[in-house]
ChimeraX commands (.cxc) that place a marker at each C-alpha (Angstrom):
marker #1 position -21.12,-30.97,21.79 radius 0.5
marker #1 position -18.16,-28.41,20.83 radius 0.5
marker #1 position -17.83,-26.43,17.79 radius 0.5
marker #1 position -14.44,-24.90,16.34 radius 0.5
marker #1 position -14.68,-22.08,14.33 radius 0.5
marker #1 position -11.19,-23.14,12.48 radius 0.5
marker #1 position -11.12,-25.28,9.61 radius 0.5
marker #1 position -11.18,-28.86,10.25 radius 0.5
marker #1 position -7.63,-30.67,9.95 radius 0.5
marker #1 position -8.59,-32.78,6.81 radius 0.5
marker #1 position -9.19,-29.88,4.57 radius 0.5
marker #1 position -6.13,-28.21,3.33 radius 0.5
marker #1 position -5.99,-25.02,1.45 radius 0.5
marker #1 position -4.12,-24.98,-1.74 radius 0.5
marker #1 position -0.79,-23.81,-1.75 radius 0.5
marker #1 position 0.17,-20.61,-3.19 radius 0.5
marker #1 position 2.99,-19.78,-4.89 radius 0.5
marker #1 position 6.31,-18.02,-3.65 radius 0.5
marker #1 position 6.76,-14.85,-4.92 radius 0.5
marker #1 position 9.37,-14.36,-7.83 radius 0.5
marker #1 position 12.70,-12.53,-6.78 radius 0.5
marker #1 position 12.86,-13.36,-3.16 radius 0.5
marker #1 position 12.13,-10.65,-0.62 radius 0.5
marker #1 position 11.41,-7.94,-2.80 radius 0.5
marker #1 position 7.89,-7.56,-3.00 radius 0.5
marker #1 position 7.39,-5.12,-6.02 radius 0.5
marker #1 position 8.36,-8.07,-7.95 radius 0.5
marker #1 position 5.30,-9.88,-7.42 radius 0.5
marker #1 position 4.00,-13.15,-8.62 radius 0.5
marker #1 position 4.95,-14.83,-11.59 radius 0.5
marker #1 position 3.68,-13.99,-15.39 radius 0.5
marker #1 position 2.12,-17.39,-15.49 radius 0.5
marker #1 position -0.44,-16.55,-12.33 radius 0.5
marker #1 position -0.97,-13.09,-13.00 radius 0.5
marker #1 position -1.31,-11.83,-17.08 radius 0.5
marker #1 position -0.26,-8.47,-18.13 radius 0.5
marker #1 position 1.82,-7.97,-14.47 radius 0.5
marker #1 position 5.39,-7.55,-16.65 radius 0.5
marker #1 position 3.97,-5.01,-19.06 radius 0.5
marker #1 position 2.16,-3.13,-15.70 radius 0.5
marker #1 position 5.34,-3.37,-13.99 radius 0.5
marker #1 position 7.33,-1.70,-17.28 radius 0.5
marker #1 position 4.47,0.80,-17.19 radius 0.5
marker #1 position 4.53,1.68,-13.42 radius 0.5
marker #1 position 8.19,1.79,-13.19 radius 0.5
marker #1 position 8.14,4.16,-16.57 radius 0.5
marker #1 position 6.67,6.52,-14.59 radius 0.5
marker #1 position 8.48,6.88,-11.78 radius 0.5
marker #1 position 11.38,9.20,-13.62 radius 0.5
marker #1 position 8.14,11.27,-15.37 radius 0.5
marker #1 position 6.80,11.50,-11.51 radius 0.5
marker #1 position 9.99,12.83,-10.16 radius 0.5
marker #1 position 10.59,15.51,-12.90 radius 0.5
marker #1 position 7.15,16.42,-12.29 radius 0.5
marker #1 position 8.29,17.05,-8.49 radius 0.5
marker #1 position 10.93,19.08,-9.87 radius 0.5
marker #1 position 8.92,21.29,-11.66 radius 0.5
marker #1 position 6.46,22.37,-9.64 radius 0.5
marker #1 position 9.46,22.87,-6.84 radius 0.5
marker #1 position 10.68,25.24,-9.09 radius 0.5
marker #1 position 7.27,26.83,-9.94 radius 0.5
marker #1 position 7.00,26.84,-5.91 radius 0.5
marker #1 position 10.23,28.31,-5.49 radius 0.5
marker #1 position 9.46,30.82,-8.16 radius 0.5
marker #1 position 6.03,31.92,-7.13 radius 0.5
marker #1 position 7.72,32.34,-3.53 radius 0.5
marker #1 position 10.08,34.45,-4.55 radius 0.5
marker #1 position 7.89,36.87,-6.59 radius 0.5
marker #1 position 5.39,37.03,-4.04 radius 0.5
marker #1 position 8.11,37.67,-1.52 radius 0.5
marker #1 position 9.90,40.70,-3.86 radius 0.5
marker #1 position 5.98,41.71,-4.60 radius 0.5
marker #1 position 4.98,42.42,-1.20 radius 0.5
marker #1 position 2.13,39.48,-1.93 radius 0.5
marker #1 position 1.35,37.49,1.10 radius 0.5
marker #1 position -1.08,35.14,-0.52 radius 0.5
marker #1 position 1.68,34.16,-3.40 radius 0.5
marker #1 position 4.54,33.66,-0.76 radius 0.5
marker #1 position 2.44,31.40,0.84 radius 0.5
marker #1 position 1.19,29.52,-1.95 radius 0.5
marker #1 position 4.42,29.03,-3.00 radius 0.5
marker #1 position 5.79,27.79,0.67 radius 0.5
marker #1 position 3.05,25.26,0.23 radius 0.5
marker #1 position 3.87,24.28,-3.36 radius 0.5
marker #1 position 7.74,23.93,-2.07 radius 0.5
marker #1 position 6.57,21.36,0.69 radius 0.5
marker #1 position 4.03,19.51,-1.47 radius 0.5
marker #1 position 6.58,18.90,-3.90 radius 0.5
marker #1 position 9.13,17.79,-1.20 radius 0.5
marker #1 position 6.53,15.23,0.05 radius 0.5
marker #1 position 5.52,14.04,-3.28 radius 0.5
marker #1 position 9.24,13.28,-4.46 radius 0.5
marker #1 position 10.15,11.70,-1.07 radius 0.5
marker #1 position 7.02,9.43,-1.56 radius 0.5
marker #1 position 7.88,8.51,-5.20 radius 0.5
marker #1 position 11.40,7.82,-4.26 radius 0.5
marker #1 position 10.32,5.70,-1.31 radius 0.5
marker #1 position 7.80,3.84,-2.60 radius 0.5
marker #1 position 9.78,0.90,-2.74 radius 0.5
marker #1 position 10.73,0.64,0.63 radius 0.5
marker #1 position 7.36,1.70,1.92 radius 0.5
marker #1 position 5.97,-1.13,-0.08 radius 0.5
marker #1 position 8.55,-3.21,1.32 radius 0.5
marker #1 position 7.99,-2.38,5.17 radius 0.5
marker #1 position 4.49,-2.69,4.76 radius 0.5
marker #1 position 4.79,-6.06,3.16 radius 0.5
marker #1 position 6.95,-7.33,6.15 radius 0.5
marker #1 position 4.28,-6.01,8.61 radius 0.5
marker #1 position 1.75,-7.78,6.78 radius 0.5
marker #1 position 3.36,-11.20,6.91 radius 0.5
marker #1 position 4.30,-10.70,10.83 radius 0.5
marker #1 position 0.77,-10.68,11.44 radius 0.5
marker #1 position -1.29,-13.53,12.53 radius 0.5
marker #1 position -4.38,-15.29,12.89 radius 0.5
marker #1 position -5.48,-15.63,16.44 radius 0.5
marker #1 position -5.74,-18.92,17.62 radius 0.5
marker #1 position -8.70,-21.13,16.97 radius 0.5
marker #1 position -11.68,-20.36,19.27 radius 0.5
marker #1 position -13.78,-23.10,21.03 radius 0.5
marker #1 position -17.11,-22.30,21.55 radius 0.5
marker #1 position -19.75,-24.54,23.63 radius 0.5
marker #1 position -22.70,-25.06,22.08 radius 0.5
marker #1 position -25.88,-26.14,24.26 radius 0.5
marker #1 position -28.62,-28.34,22.58 radius 0.5
marker #1 position -31.80,-26.38,21.83 radius 0.5
marker #1 position -34.27,-26.61,23.61 radius 0.5
marker #1 position -37.49,-28.88,22.36 radius 0.5
marker #1 position -40.37,-26.46,20.77 radius 0.5
marker #1 position -43.58,-26.83,23.27 radius 0.5
marker #1 position -46.71,-25.96,21.87 radius 0.5
marker #1 position -49.62,-25.03,23.96 radius 0.5
marker link #1:1,2 radius 0.2
marker link #1:2,3 radius 0.2
marker link #1:3,4 radius 0.2
marker link #1:4,5 radius 0.2
marker link #1:5,6 radius 0.2
marker link #1:6,7 radius 0.2
marker link #1:7,8 radius 0.2
marker link #1:8,9 radius 0.2
marker link #1:9,10 radius 0.2
marker link #1:10,11 radius 0.2
marker link #1:11,12 radius 0.2
marker link #1:12,13 radius 0.2
marker link #1:13,14 radius 0.2
marker link #1:14,15 radius 0.2
marker link #1:15,16 radius 0.2
marker link #1:16,17 radius 0.2
marker link #1:17,18 radius 0.2
marker link #1:18,19 radius 0.2
marker link #1:19,20 radius 0.2
marker link #1:20,21 radius 0.2
marker link #1:21,22 radius 0.2
marker link #1:22,23 radius 0.2
marker link #1:23,24 radius 0.2
marker link #1:24,25 radius 0.2
marker link #1:25,26 radius 0.2
marker link #1:26,27 radius 0.2
marker link #1:27,28 radius 0.2
marker link #1:28,29 radius 0.2
marker link #1:29,30 radius 0.2
marker link #1:30,31 radius 0.2
marker link #1:31,32 radius 0.2
marker link #1:32,33 radius 0.2
marker link #1:33,34 radius 0.2
marker link #1:34,35 radius 0.2
marker link #1:35,36 radius 0.2
marker link #1:36,37 radius 0.2
marker link #1:37,38 radius 0.2
marker link #1:38,39 radius 0.2
marker link #1:39,40 radius 0.2
marker link #1:40,41 radius 0.2
marker link #1:41,42 radius 0.2
marker link #1:42,43 radius 0.2
marker link #1:43,44 radius 0.2
marker link #1:44,45 radius 0.2
marker link #1:45,46 radius 0.2
marker link #1:46,47 radius 0.2
marker link #1:47,48 radius 0.2
marker link #1:48,49 radius 0.2
marker link #1:49,50 radius 0.2
marker link #1:50,51 radius 0.2
marker link #1:51,52 radius 0.2
marker link #1:52,53 radius 0.2
marker link #1:53,54 radius 0.2
marker link #1:54,55 radius 0.2
marker link #1:55,56 radius 0.2
marker link #1:56,57 radius 0.2
marker link #1:57,58 radius 0.2
marker link #1:58,59 radius 0.2
marker link #1:59,60 radius 0.2
marker link #1:60,61 radius 0.2
marker link #1:61,62 radius 0.2
marker link #1:62,63 radius 0.2
marker link #1:63,64 radius 0.2
marker link #1:64,65 radius 0.2
marker link #1:65,66 radius 0.2
marker link #1:66,67 radius 0.2
marker link #1:67,68 radius 0.2
marker link #1:68,69 radius 0.2
marker link #1:69,70 radius 0.2
marker link #1:70,71 radius 0.2
marker link #1:71,72 radius 0.2
marker link #1:72,73 radius 0.2
marker link #1:73,74 radius 0.2
marker link #1:74,75 radius 0.2
marker link #1:75,76 radius 0.2
marker link #1:76,77 radius 0.2
marker link #1:77,78 radius 0.2
marker link #1:78,79 radius 0.2
marker link #1:79,80 radius 0.2
marker link #1:80,81 radius 0.2
marker link #1:81,82 radius 0.2
marker link #1:82,83 radius 0.2
marker link #1:83,84 radius 0.2
marker link #1:84,85 radius 0.2
marker link #1:85,86 radius 0.2
marker link #1:86,87 radius 0.2
marker link #1:87,88 radius 0.2
marker link #1:88,89 radius 0.2
marker link #1:89,90 radius 0.2
marker link #1:90,91 radius 0.2
marker link #1:91,92 radius 0.2
marker link #1:92,93 radius 0.2
marker link #1:93,94 radius 0.2
marker link #1:94,95 radius 0.2
marker link #1:95,96 radius 0.2
marker link #1:96,97 radius 0.2
marker link #1:97,98 radius 0.2
marker link #1:98,99 radius 0.2
marker link #1:99,100 radius 0.2
marker link #1:100,101 radius 0.2
marker link #1:101,102 radius 0.2
marker link #1:102,103 radius 0.2
marker link #1:103,104 radius 0.2
marker link #1:104,105 radius 0.2
marker link #1:105,106 radius 0.2
marker link #1:106,107 radius 0.2
marker link #1:107,108 radius 0.2
marker link #1:108,109 radius 0.2
marker link #1:109,110 radius 0.2
marker link #1:110,111 radius 0.2
marker link #1:111,112 radius 0.2
marker link #1:112,113 radius 0.2
marker link #1:113,114 radius 0.2
marker link #1:114,115 radius 0.2
marker link #1:115,116 radius 0.2
marker link #1:116,117 radius 0.2
marker link #1:117,118 radius 0.2
marker link #1:118,119 radius 0.2
marker link #1:119,120 radius 0.2
marker link #1:120,121 radius 0.2
marker link #1:121,122 radius 0.2
marker link #1:122,123 radius 0.2
marker link #1:123,124 radius 0.2
marker link #1:124,125 radius 0.2
marker link #1:125,126 radius 0.2
marker link #1:126,127 radius 0.2
marker link #1:127,128 radius 0.2
marker link #1:128,129 radius 0.2
marker link #1:129,130 radius 0.2
marker link #1:130,131 radius 0.2
view
């Protein structure tokens, strides 16, 4: 007797709707499948400029802190200013490249496939012997 660990052929999974907008993963599903998606996308897209402005402000604060620490012979402030500059640059790169990163991970996720169905031989159970 063989047991298959995959779904039988006669059962079919419900078809999922195609994502709106073609190949752009940030467009997501339609508003009929996810209520409130348009509002959420509007909020997220509205926060991106503020996040970039915050990164620029952090970059300026780090530069000022680095300059004040260097001219004031305070290595701790200088080091914190350099760290703030690096963190602000990395944050700006992540915010600016978020759409590209999401698209790349989406494409990698689409290329992942499940392994072939496994066939396993199941031995019949031995009869129970009472003493």
